[in-house]
N, C-alpha and C positions, 0 to 999 in steps of 0.2 A: 585599856583599864578599867572596865564595867567594877561596879562596887561590891559583883560577888567574885571578882576575880578571873570573869569570863574575857576571851579577846573580845573587844568591837567590834566589829564590823560595819564600815562608812554605809550610808545609806543610800547610796550611789556609784556604788563599787562593782564595776560590772565581774558576772560569775558567768562562768561557760557550765552549763546543761549536761548531762552523760545523753541525752532526751535530742539536742543538734545532728550531732551525726544521722541520728535515726529516721528527724523529719526532714532531714536533705534527702534522701537515700530513698525513703518513702514517696517525698515529692518529685524526683527523677523517674522511678516507678512510675509517680503515678501519670504522669508525660508521657514515657514510654508503650503505657496500657491503653491512653487515648490517643495518641498517635495511630498505632497498631489497629485500634479496633472503626476508623477512621480512614486508614486509608491500607488495603489488606497486603503484606510485603512489603507496603515500606514502597508500593510500585510510584506514586507524588512525588515523594519526597525524593527517591532515587530522581526520577525520570526526567520531569518538570522541574522541582526547587531549586536541585541541584547545578544541574546539566546551565540552567539560567544566574545561578548561583557563581558556578565557574564562569562562563565564558562570558557573558555583557561585560564584568570588570575590565577583562584583560584587552577585549574588542576596545572597548572604550577608552583604555588608559593607551591602544594602539595608534585610534587614533586621533586623540589631542594630543599625542605627545611626539609618536612619529611622521603620521598624517600633518599632522595640523593643518586638521579643515574642518571646522563646525558644523558645518553640514553632514561630513560624511560620519563625523561622531553620534550623532543624533539621529541618523536613520540606522548607524548600526546599533544603538543602545534601543530602541525602539522594535527595532529589528529582530531586533535577540528577544526580546518580550512578544512578538506576537508568535514569530517559528515555533519557539522554546518551551514558552510557562504558556502562551496561551489557546494552545491547541497539539494534541495529542492522538494517531491517527493509529486507528487497530490493523490487526489484520497479523497476515505473513508479512516479512520481512521488507518485499521484495515491495508488494504493496503499499504497502509505509512508504518507502523510500518514490515513490512513482506516486501518489501524493504529495506529499512535501515537495517535490519536486515542483509538480504545478501548481502549489500554494505559493509558492518564488515566483514562477511566472507570471501569474494572475498579479502578485502584488506587486511586482516588475512595470505590468501596465496600471497600477493604480499607482504607482509616485507619480509615472510618466504626467499622465490622466488630472492627478490631482494638480499639481505642478503649473499645468497650464493652465488649470480653472483659476488659481488662485489670486490674483491679481485683481482680477472684476467678481468683483462683488455678488452681482447677479448671478453671476454664472455659478459661480464659485459655489453659494445657499440653491441654487436650481443640481449643479451636478448631486452635491451631499444628498438631495432628495431623489432624486432619481436612482446613484448608488446605491442608496440603504435600502430604499424598498426594493430593488433586484436582489438584491446580497442576502435581506433576512428571506425574504420570498420564494429562493431558490432554495432555503433548507430543508424545504415541504420534500425539494423531491429523493430526499436523501441523505444521512446520519452523518455522512464522511460532508457534505455542503454544510448541514448544519456545526457540525463542529468546527470549522473553517471559518464562520460567521465575524466572531469578537476580532480577530487576525488580521481579515481583510478591510474590516470599518475601521480599528486600529492605524494599517497604511494607507487607507483614502481621506480619514482623519489630518494627518498628522500630515502628507502634501499639500490640501486645500486651505488648510487652517494657519500651517506659516507660510507666510505670501512670499514668493520670489520669482525671480526674472527664467526666466527660458532659459539662461545659461547655466544656470545651478542644477538642471538635472541629472545633468553626468555626474558629480559629487554624491547626487540623492541614491543615485545609481549604482557608485560604487559602495555606499556604504551600505545600503539596502542588501547589494550583490555580495559584499563581505558574509554578512549574517546569516544571508541565504546557504553559501557554502558553509560555511562554519557549522549551522544547524541542520545539515544533512549528515554528515559525519560525524557530529555529535549525537543525530538519532539513530546511527547506522552504530559507532562504537562503542557510546558510553551506556554500561548496562542496558544493552539491549535486549539481553531477553523477557520476551513480555511472559509473567505467570501467570496460571490461568487467574480466572476469575472467582471467588470464595466461592459463590453460588453452584458455578460451572462445578465444583470440584464435589461441594455436598450433595448435588442433585448425581453424578456418579455416584458418588458411595452409596444413596438410596436404591439405584438403581442395581447398583453389583448385591446390593445384601438381599432386597426383596428376589431376586434373580437364586440365591441361595436359597431363599427359606421357599422360592416355588420346587425348585427341584428336592426339594426336603420331603415336599408335601407325594408330591411325583413316586423320590421311591419308598417310603414306606406304604401309602395307598398300591404301589405294586410288588409289597414285599420283600422289594430287592436287598433293603437295606433296612437296618434296627436301630434307630436312635432313643439310645437312652432319654427319657423324660426330662431332664438339665439341659443333654444335650438337644433336644427341638425346641425346648425355651430360651435357650438361648439364641439358638438363630431365630427364630421368633422375635424375639426382644430385638435382636440386632436389627433387625426388619425394622421396627416400627423406631426405634431410639433416631437412625439414622433418617429418617422421614419427620420424622420432629426435630432434629437439628438444621435439614433445609427448610421447613418450615420458619423456625424460628431465628435462623439467621438472616429471612428474606422480609420476616417483620419487623425484625431488630435493627436493623439498619435504620440509621437518622436520615438519610439519604437513598434512593433508589438504588440497589446493591446492580444495578447492570446499567446498559446505555439504550440509543434508540433501535437501533441498527435492525436489524431482519435476523441477525443469529440472537440478539439480546433478547426479544421480544419472544422468541421460541422458547430461550431458555429460564423468561420468565413463565411460559404456559405451562411447562413442566413440574413448578410446584405445586399450580395445582391438580396437575393430572396425577401426581405419584402419591399426594392423600387423596386421589380419589380413589385410585389400587387399595393403599393401606386399608381404607376405611372397608374396602370388597373383602378382604382379606381377613379383616375383623369380625366380618358380619357373615363370613362364608358356611365356618364352623356351626354356627346355628340355626344354619337356614338347611344346610346337604346335611347329608349323612354320607360319611364316607363306605358306605354300602354300594348308596347310588351311582360313584360314578365309575361311567363306563370308561375302554378305551380310546375312545374320541374325546371325552372330556379331559382324559391325563395325557394326551398328546395338543392340547389347546395349555394344560398347565407348561409342560414342556416347551414348548414353540413359545409361549409367551417369556419362560426365563431363557431361551436364545436370546428374544429381540433385547432383553433387559441386558445380558450381558452385553452382546454385543455395542449396543447403545454404550455403556457403559465406557466399552473402550474407546469409542468415537467420541465421545465427550473428554477423555484424558486425552487422544493423541489428532483434532480438527482434519488437519491435513492430509492426514491417510484418504487414501478412497476408504468406502464406506458398503465395501461387495458384500460383505458378511452379513452387515444390519441387512441389507439390501433381500438377501436370499433368505435369511431368516422371519423377514415380514414377509415377501413370498408364501414360506411354507404355513405362518401363521393363519393369512388369510384363507387362504385353503381349505386347512383342518376348520376352519369355523364354516365356512360353507359346505363340509363336510359332514360335520355337526347339525346344521340347518336341514340338510339335506332328510339326516340318520331320526334328529326327528320330527318330522312330518311324516315318514315313512313309519314311525311305531307310535303315533300317534294310538292314544287307546280309544275305542268306542264301544260300543256296546248291541245290539241288535234289535230291532225294535219290537221282537218277543220277548222280550227280558223286559225291556220299560214299563213303569208303571206308571200309570195315566195320576193316580191319588198323591202319586210321591213326586212333589214341584222342586224334589232337586233332582228328580231324571227326568233329559228329556230324551224320547227314541232314537229322536235322528244323530242325538251326538253324547252321549251317555251321560255315565255320571260327572256333574260338574265343576265340582271336588275334587274325583280321580283324574277328571283331566287335566285340572290346575295345578294340581299336586305333580304330575306328571312332566309340567313345563317347568319346575322352580330349579333342579338341577342343569338343563341346559340353559335357562337364562341368564344365572348366575356366573359360568361358566362363559357364557360366551359373553357378557358386558366386563367380567374381566379381562378374556381375551381383546378385546374392543377399545377395553382403553390401554392393551400392552401396544397397542397398536400404535393409536394416537401417543402414545411418548414414545415411541418410532420412529413416527412419520417426523414429528416436531426436533429430534437428537435429528436425522438424518437432513433436513433442512437447513437447523443452525450451523450443520457442517460443512452441507454443499453452499452458503451465502459467506461463512469463513474462506471457500475455496476458489472465490468469488475473484475475477481479476480486479484491478480498482477502478475501471472504467463503465465496465457493471456496475460497479458498487457507489461509483460517482449520480450513474444514472438512479440506481434504486430500482434493478432490476431484479426479481425476486427468480432464483432457480427453478428454474423447469417450465417456466412458463416459454410457452411458442415469439411473443413478443420481444424488442430488439431495444435497442438502450434506448433510442429517440423515443420510441415509442409509449416506453414505460414513462421515462423523464415526465411526456406532451401528458399523458394519462395521468400522472397525479399532482402536478402542475394547475391539470384543468381543471380536476373536481375540487380544487383550493380557491379557484380563481369564478368567486360568485359573492356577493354580497351580504351572505350570510356564513363566509367563514370566518371563524378566526384568527386560522392564521394570515387571512389575508388582512384583519381587523389590527392584529400584531406589525405588520409590515407596512403599514402606510400609520400608524400613529410614528413609528419607529419613525418613517421617512420625514413627516414634519418635527417630528420632534430636533431631532439632528439639525433639518435647516433652518430651523427656527435658534437654534444652539450658535450657528453659523454663522446666522445673521449679526445674531447680540453679541459675539467675540469680535465680528470684522467692525461693527459700529461704534462700540464704545472705545475700542484702541489700545485695551488691556494690555499690559506686555502678556505675554506668552498666553495671548490670548485660547493659544488649543485647547490647553487644559481644563477651558469652558466647556468644551466640547467631548474633550476624555470624561471630563466629571460626567455627560449624558448617557456617555458609550459604559459608566459602570452602573448606571440607574434602571439600561437600556433590559 
C-alpha cells in the first residue's frame, strides 16, 4: 500500500495491453499485403516455395534413412532445388512439362560430365569455364533457355566441385532421377493452375473499357442510342480509370511485372499503346466536331472497338484461336484504306480563277491552305485512332501466338509467323550477339572466368565442402 492508500504496482511487473492483439493482427495483415503486392495470386509462394518445402525434405529423408546413400541424398536435395525452386517455365501445361523433361535430361548429362572431370583439377576448371560460357550465352536464344541457366549451372557445379570416382555416377544419377521424376509430377499436379499475370488482366480490362467507350460514341453519333450525360460520363470515366490502373500497375511494381518472352514483351508494349489510345480519345472531342464524323469515320470507330473487344477476350484466353481478332483486324485495315481513298477524292480544291494573287493565304492551284488543312483534321484523328487500335490488335495476336507455340519453337526463340525455322532462328539470335561489343557475350565470358577461378580456388584450398565456394559465386552471378 502507498501512503495515500492506493495499491502499488511493482515497477517491473509485466502488464498486457489491449493493443498487443491488435498490433499482432496488424503485423500479419501487413505481411500478407506485402506478399500479395510482390507475388500476384501467391504464385511463387504456392508454386516454388511450397513445392520445394514439401518435397525436398521428404526426398532427403528417404535418401538418408531408406536408401542410405550420401551421394543420392546430395543430388536429391540439390536436384529438388534446381528443378522446383530455380526454374518455373511458363506456357501451357504440355509445354511446361516438355521443358521440365528436357531440363532433367540435360541435367543428367551434366551430372555425368561433371563427375568425369571432377578428379582432375585442370579438367574441372576448363570444363566449368566452357559449360558456364555455353549455358549463359545460350540464354540469348530464348527466355526458356535463359530461365534454366541457374538450374543447369547448379547441377554442373555440384558434380564437378564434389570430387568423386566414376563409380559414383550411378548413385548421383539415381538421386537426380528421383528429384526429376518427383519434380515433374509436382509441376503437373501441385498447384498446376497458372493464373494470368496482373499486367495481362489489367490490359484486357483497359481494352474492354475503351471498346465500350468507342461503341457508345458510335451509337450516339448515329443517333441510335441516347445516353444520359451521367451514363456517358460513367463510360468515359471507366475507360480512363482502366488505363490508369494498367499504367499504375506497371510503374508501381518493384520489379519488372513480366518476363522476357516474346509474349511478355508484346504485353509490355500494350501499356504504351493503350496510353496513346487513351490520350487520343481525350484529345479527339477538342479537335473534331461530332457533326464532321462521316460514315467512314464511324466505321473506323466501330471496327476499332471490335478489335479491342476481341483482343480483350484473347488476352483472357490466349490458347484459343484468334480468328475473331484476325477478322476484326482485316476489317479495320480495309476501312482505313477506304477512308484514305475517300479523303483523297474529296480533297477541297478551288479553281484558279477564284484565287487572289494578293492574298498569301490562297494558292490558285491548291486552294485555301487553311481549308485544306482543316478538311484533313477529322480524317487524321480518326485514322490515327484506327492505326493505334491495329497496333494493339497485332501485339495481342503476337502474344497469343507466342503462348501457343510448341516447346521446341519456344526453346529456339522462333517468332510466330516468321518463315525461318527453329535452327535458323536460334542461329540468327546467337549470331547477333557473337561479336566483341555484345554485352551478353561479355557477361558470358565474365561468368565463365569467375566460375573457373572459383573451382580452382575451391580445389586448391582443400576446404571441406568446397563446392560452397562455387555456389557462393553462383549467387553473385
